[in-house]
C-alpha positions in Angstrom: 2.4 28.0 1.6 0.3 30.2 3.8 -2.8 29.5 5.8 -5.0 32.5 5.0 -8.3 34.0 6.3 -10.1 35.9 3.5 -13.0 38.1 4.8 -15.7 39.4 2.5 -19.3 40.0 1.8 -21.4 37.6 -0.3 -23.1 36.1 -2.2 -20.2 34.6 -4.0 -20.2 33.5 -7.7 -20.4 29.9 -6.5 -23.5 30.5 -4.4 -27.0 29.6 -5.6 -28.1 33.2 -5.9 -29.6 35.4 -8.7 -27.7 38.4 -7.3 -24.0 39.0 -7.6 -22.5 42.2 -6.3 -19.0 43.6 -6.6 -18.0 42.6 -3.1 -18.7 39.0 -3.7 -16.8 39.0 -6.9 -13.8 40.6 -5.3 -13.8 38.2 -2.3 -14.1 35.1 -4.5 -11.5 36.3 -7.0 -8.9 36.8 -4.2 -9.7 33.5 -2.6 -9.8 31.5 -5.8 -6.5 32.8 -7.2 -4.7 32.4 -3.8 -6.0 28.8 -3.6 -4.7 28.1 -7.1 -1.3 29.0 -5.8 -1.7 26.2 -3.2 -2.4 28.5 -0.2 -5.0 27.2 2.2 -7.9 29.6 2.2 -10.8 30.0 4.7 -13.4 32.5 3.5 -15.2 34.3 6.4 -18.4 35.5 4.8 -21.3 37.7 5.7 -24.2 38.4 3.3 -24.8 41.7 1.5 -27.0 44.0 3.6 -26.5 41.9 6.8 -24.6 44.7 8.5 -26.7 45.2 11.6 -26.5 43.5 15.0 -27.5 39.9 14.5 -27.4 38.7 18.0 -24.9 35.9 17.1 -21.2 35.5 17.0 -20.4 33.2 20.0 -17.3 31.2 20.6 -18.8 28.3 18.7 -17.3 27.6 15.3 -19.9 28.1 12.5 -20.6 25.4 10.0 -17.8 25.0 7.3 -18.4 24.3 3.6 -15.8 23.0 1.2 -15.9 25.1 -1.9 -13.1 23.6 -4.0 -9.5 22.6 -3.6 -7.9 24.6 -0.8 -11.0 26.7 -0.1 -13.4 26.5 2.9 -16.3 28.8 3.4 -17.5 29.8 6.9 -20.7 31.8 6.9 -21.0 34.3 9.7 -23.7 36.5 11.1 -22.4 40.0 11.4 -22.7 41.7 14.7 -20.7 44.9 15.4 -19.6 43.7 18.8 -19.4 39.9 18.5 -17.8 39.6 15.1 -14.4 40.0 16.6 -15.1 37.0 18.9 -16.2 34.9 15.9 -13.0 35.7 14.0 -10.8 34.9 17.1 -12.6 31.6 17.3 -11.8 30.9 13.6 -8.2 31.7 14.3 -8.0 29.3 17.3 -9.3 26.6 15.0 -7.2 27.2 11.9 -4.1 29.2 13.1 -3.9 31.6 10.3 -0.7 33.2 9.0 -2.4 36.3 7.8 -5.7 38.0 7.2 -6.9 39.4 3.8 -10.0 41.4 4.1 -12.3 43.1 1.6 -14.9 45.9 2.0 -14.9 48.6 4.7 -17.1 46.7 7.1 -14.9 43.5 7.1 -11.7 45.5 7.1 -13.0 47.2 10.3 -13.8 43.8 11.8 -10.3 42.5 11.0 -8.8 45.6 12.6 -10.8 45.1 15.8 -10.1 41.4 16.2 -6.8 42.0 18.1 -4.8 39.2 16.6 -1.1 39.7 16.0 -1.4 38.8 12.3 -0.3 40.7 9.2 -3.3 42.2 7.5 -3.9 43.1 3.8 -7.0 45.3 3.6 -8.8 45.9 0.2 -11.0 48.8 -0.7 -12.7 48.1 -4.0 -14.0 51.7 -4.4 -13.6 54.7 -2.1 -15.9 54.4 0.9 -16.3 58.2 1.4 -17.2 58.8 -2.3 -19.7 56.0 -2.1 -21.3 57.5 1.0 -21.5 60.9 -0.6 -23.6 59.4 -3.4 -25.7 57.5 -1.0 -26.3 60.7 1.0 -27.3 62.5 -2.2 -29.8 59.9 -3.2 -31.4 59.6 0.2 -31.1 63.3 1.1 -29.3 62.6 4.4 -25.7 62.9 5.6 -26.3 60.8 8.6 -24.1 57.9 7.5 -21.0 60.1 7.0 -19.7 60.1 10.5 -20.1 56.3 10.8 -17.9 55.9 7.8 -15.0 57.5 9.7 -15.6 55.1 12.6 -15.4 52.2 10.2 -12.4 53.4 8.3 -10.0 54.9 10.8 -9.2 51.7 12.9 -8.5 49.8 9.6 -6.2 52.6 8.3 -4.3 52.4 11.6 -4.1 48.6 11.7 -3.6 47.4 8.1 -0.1 46.4 6.9 -0.8 46.5 3.2 -3.8 48.0 1.3 -5.2 47.6 -2.2 -7.6 49.6 -4.4 -9.5 49.2 -7.6 -7.5 51.8 -9.6 -4.6 54.3 -9.5 -6.9 57.2 -8.8 -8.3 55.5 -5.7 -4.8 54.5 -4.7 -3.8 58.1 -4.5 -6.9 58.9 -2.4 -6.1 56.1 0.0 -2.5 57.3 0.4 -4.0 60.7 1.5 -6.3 58.9 4.0 -3.3 57.0 5.4 -1.5 60.2 5.8 -4.3 61.5 7.9 -4.2 58.3 10.0 -0.5 58.9 10.7 0.8 56.0 8.7 3.2 58.0 6.5 5.9 58.0 9.2 9.6 57.3 9.6 9.0 53.5 10.0 7.0 53.1 6.7 9.3 55.3 4.6 10.3 53.4 1.5 7.5 50.8 1.8 4.7 50.5 -0.8 1.7 50.4 1.5 -0.9 50.7 -1.2 -1.2 48.6 -4.4 -3.6 48.8 -7.3 -5.5 45.6 -8.1 -7.8 46.3 -11.0 -10.9 44.1 -10.8 -10.5 41.5 -13.5 -12.4 38.4 -12.3 -13.2 35.8 -14.9 -15.8 34.2 -12.7 -18.6 34.8 -15.2 -16.5 32.9 -17.8 -16.7 29.8 -15.6 -20.3 29.4 -16.8 -19.1 29.0 -20.4 -22.1 29.1 -22.7 -24.3 29.2 -19.6 -28.0 28.5 -19.3 -29.8 29.7 -22.4 -32.0 32.7 -21.7 -33.8 33.5 -25.0 -34.8 37.1 -25.4 -34.7 37.6 -29.2 -37.4 35.6 -31.0 -39.2 35.1 -27.7 -39.6 38.4 -25.9 -38.6 40.7 -28.7 -38.3 40.3 -32.5 -35.3 38.3 -33.7 -34.1 41.3 -35.8 -34.5 43.8 -32.9 -31.6 46.1 -32.0 -31.2 44.9 -28.3 -29.7 47.4 -25.8 -28.8 45.9 -22.5 -28.5 47.1 -18.9 -27.3 44.4 -16.5 -27.0 44.7 -12.7 -28.1 47.1 -10.0 -29.2 50.6 -10.6 -26.9 52.1 -8.0 -26.5 55.6 -6.7 -24.1 56.5 -9.5 -26.5 55.5 -12.3 -27.6 58.5 -14.4 -31.1 57.2 -15.0 -32.5 60.6 -16.2 -30.0 60.8 -19.1 -30.4 57.0 -19.7 -34.2 57.4 -20.1 -34.0 60.5 -22.3 -31.2 59.1 -24.5 -32.8 55.7 -25.0 -36.2 57.1 -25.8 -34.6 59.5 -28.2 -32.8 56.6 -29.9 -36.1 54.7 -30.1 -37.5 57.6 -32.1 -34.8 56.9 -34.7 -34.6 53.1 -34.5 -38.0 51.5 -34.8 -36.6 48.0 -34.1 -34.8 49.0 -30.9 -35.7 47.4 -27.5 -34.3 47.9 -24.0 -33.6 44.8 -21.9 -32.7 45.2 -18.3 -31.6 42.6 -15.7 -31.1 43.5 -12.1 -33.0 46.5 -10.6 -33.0 48.2 -7.2 -30.5 47.1 -4.6 -32.3 46.1 -1.4 -30.7 47.3 1.8 -28.7 49.9 -0.1 -30.6 51.9 -2.8 -33.9 51.2 -4.5 -34.8 54.9 -5.2 -32.8 55.2 -8.4 -34.4 52.2 -10.0 -37.9 53.3 -8.8 -37.4 56.7 -10.5 -36.3 55.1 -13.8 -39.1 52.5 -13.9 -41.7 55.2 -13.1 -40.4 57.3 -16.1 -40.6 54.2 -18.3 -44.1 53.3 -17.3 -45.3 56.8 -18.3 -43.5 56.7 -21.6 -45.0 56.1 -25.0 -42.4 53.5 -25.5 -43.1 51.5 -22.3 -43.8 48.4 -24.4 -40.2 48.4 -25.8 -38.7 48.3 -22.3 -38.4 44.9 -20.7 -37.4 44.4 -17.1 -36.3 40.9 -16.4 -35.4 41.4 -12.8 -32.5 39.5 -11.2 -31.9 36.5 -13.4 -29.7 33.6 -12.4 -26.0 34.3 -12.8 -25.5 31.4 -15.2 -28.0 32.9 -17.6 -26.2 36.2 -18.0 -23.7 35.0 -20.7 -26.6 34.2 -22.9 -28.0 37.7 -22.5 -24.6 39.3 -23.1 -24.2 37.4 -26.4 -27.6 38.5 -27.7 -27.1 42.2 -26.9 -26.1 44.5 -29.7 -24.9 47.1 -27.1 -24.6 47.3 -23.3 -24.9 50.6 -21.5 -23.1 52.0 -18.4 -24.1 55.6 -17.6 -22.6 57.5 -14.6 -23.5 60.8 -13.1 -20.5 63.1 -12.4 -19.2 62.0 -9.1 -16.0 61.2 -7.1 -17.4 57.7 -6.7 -17.4 57.2 -10.4 -13.9 58.7 -10.7 -12.4 56.6 -7.9 -14.4 53.4 -8.4 -14.8 50.7 -11.0 -17.5 49.1 -13.1 -17.2 45.3 -13.0 -20.1 44.8 -15.4 -18.0 46.3 -18.2 -15.4 43.6 -17.8 -18.0 40.9 -18.1 -19.6 42.5 -21.2 -16.2 42.8 -23.0 -15.2 39.2 -22.1 -18.4 38.0 -23.9 -17.9 40.3 -26.9 -20.7 42.8 -26.2 -20.1 46.3 -27.6 -19.9 48.8 -24.7 -21.4 52.3 -24.5 -20.2 54.1 -21.4 -19.5 57.4 -19.8 -15.8 57.9 -19.2 -15.0 58.6 -15.6 -13.2 55.7 -13.8 -9.7 54.5 -14.6 -11.0 51.5 -16.6 -13.3 53.5 -18.9 -10.5 56.1 -19.5 -8.1 53.3 -20.5 -10.6 51.7 -22.9 -11.7 55.0 -24.4 -8.2 56.2 -25.0 -7.7 53.0 -27.1 -11.0 53.4 -29.0 -12.2 50.1 -27.5 -15.6 51.3 -26.2 -18.2 53.9 -27.4 -17.7 56.9 -25.1 -20.7 59.1 -24.1 -20.5 62.5 -22.6 -21.8 62.6 -19.0 -25.3 64.0 -18.9 -25.6 64.2 -22.7 -28.8 62.3 -23.7 -28.5 63.4 -27.3 -24.9 62.0 -27.5 -26.2 58.7 -26.1 -29.0 58.6 -28.7 -26.5 59.4 -31.5 -24.1 56.7 -30.4 -26.8 54.0 -30.2 -28.1 55.1 -33.7 -24.6 54.8 -35.1 -24.0 51.3 -33.6 -27.4 50.2 -34.9 -26.4 51.1 -38.5 -22.8 50.0 -38.2 -23.0 46.5 -36.5 -19.8 45.2 -38.0 -17.8 48.2 -36.7 -19.3 47.7 -33.2 -18.3 44.0 -33.2 -14.8 44.7 -34.3 -14.4 47.2 -31.6 -15.8 44.7 -29.0 -13.3 42.0 -30.2 -10.4 44.4 -29.9 -11.5 45.3 -26.4 -11.6 41.6 -25.4 -8.1 41.0 -26.8 -6.8 44.1 -24.9 -8.3 42.9 -21.6 -7.0 39.4 -21.9 -3.5 40.9 -22.2 -3.5 43.9 -20.0 -5.6 42.5 -17.2 -4.1 39.0 -17.0 -4.8 37.7 -13.5 -1.2 36.7 -12.7 -0.1 40.2 -13.6 -2.8 42.2 -11.9 -2.7 40.2 -8.6 1.0 39.9 -8.4 1.4 42.3 -5.4 -1.1 40.3 -3.4 0.4 36.9 -4.4 3.9 38.0 -3.5 2.8 39.3 -0.1 0.6 36.2 0.6 3.6 33.9 0.0 5.4 35.6 2.9 3.0 37.9 4.9 4.7 40.7 6.7 3.9 43.6 9.0 4.3 47.2 8.0 7.4 48.9 9.4 5.4 50.8 12.1 3.9 47.5 13.3 7.2 46.1 14.4 9.4 46.9 17.4 13.2 47.4 17.0 13.8 43.7 17.3 11.3 42.9 14.5 8.5 41.4 16.7 5.0 42.3 15.8 3.1 45.1 17.6 -0.7 45.6 17.3 -0.4 49.3 17.4 2.2 51.6 15.7 4.5 53.5 17.9 3.1 56.8 19.0 0.0 56.7 16.7 -2.5 56.7 19.5 -0.9 59.7 21.2 -0.6 61.4 17.8 -4.3 61.1 17.1 -5.3 62.2 20.5 -3.1 65.3 20.3 -4.1 66.2 16.8 -7.8 65.7 17.4 -7.7 67.7 20.7 -5.9 70.6 19.1 -7.7 70.7 15.8 -11.2 69.4 16.3 -12.2 71.5 19.2 -12.3 74.8 17.3 -14.0 73.1 14.3 -16.6 71.6 16.6 -17.5 75.0 17.9 -18.2 76.4 14.5 -19.6 73.2 12.8 -22.4 74.3 10.6 -24.2 71.0 10.7 -25.1 69.4 14.0 -24.2 65.9 12.8 -20.7 67.0 12.1 -20.2 68.4 15.6 -21.5 65.2 17.1 -19.3 63.1 14.9 -16.2 65.1 15.9 -17.1 64.6 19.6 -17.4 60.9 19.1 -14.1 60.6 17.2 -12.3 62.6 19.9 -13.7 60.4 22.7 -12.6 57.2 20.9 -9.1 58.6 20.4 -8.7 59.2 24.1 -9.6 55.6 25.0 
């Protein structure tokens, strides 16, 4: 069995928190399944939003928490400079056989630590597509150049990679090509694997803590439409508001229940716009915002809901990403109404397992909700079929098999080994390749760059490549 360091961003499902984001689910899912295969797992964790200099990260070993059989959690304070030192300290204590990292920020930290260990780097969603949507919401492209600084070292250093879906897998293969990783030494190797998010962490709560909405907050016979989780950059709140209010015109007993809200440290503007529209609506009294409720209470809400809504704007983030909340709704038997953009929603819609809604079409959303309200038995049958499909097609042992196979015998990529098979931290010739390519290609682009931030970004990338 292997001794593994799993890096991620919390909070985790086992933490006492009313907020649970996709990175924490992914980190815990990897760690829990690896530990169940008798690997020894240490989770190196930072908190969501804690991405700035923290002034910590010394050579002292942070406090360790036992989180179940074969799992230890070490909580870190992220610092762009000192995080590598903290990880090196962890390695001196535990002597890991390999590193498995999740999220762009922790993948970058793993790449910078300088340890001669095989690395599996996971991207649960495309970082550039996510930054595009963040730039759109905030009206600024300032974060785009920093994304390349985070991603490129990890692309160069990783030995195996994973994504949330096949569409994102193809995008990452293209990014690896840009990084020079599709070379003679990796020919014939499968560098990138698809690991569809399929965590059953929410199921661990079972019935969960009761959270009564019907008969307490809304009438017992109300048609309850649910939104759960953050209102992220991809959420089409304009169509959501127009479609739900149009449905309320036709369904007098309909109420909208929302958990979650704005995502502090990432995006609160989308939720603020939606809640402002609701406050000015004639149906404001039929919208109920519960905020971030304890994770163990969510199963109770899912079971009460007559339909749950996921609504995306048209974006590459939506096409390349994933929607974890849909998995949870289906596992608890909630009928799902969703736009069809990511791999998961396409698979479900093709099998008539969810209620698809055209992107940006508020009338279609209203019509769909009205149909579900008048055909509840049909909706529940479809929800049950969806659950049966997921339990078969997304069985953990099947979905995570590439990671489990690699973790049993971690290995370097072909361009991270010398001819004798010993590990190298840098692939042969890659540093020179990047310097030559950037010097030849970036200089003319830099001169004609339309946006000043792009010119500065290219300058910085070129300087780093020459180091």
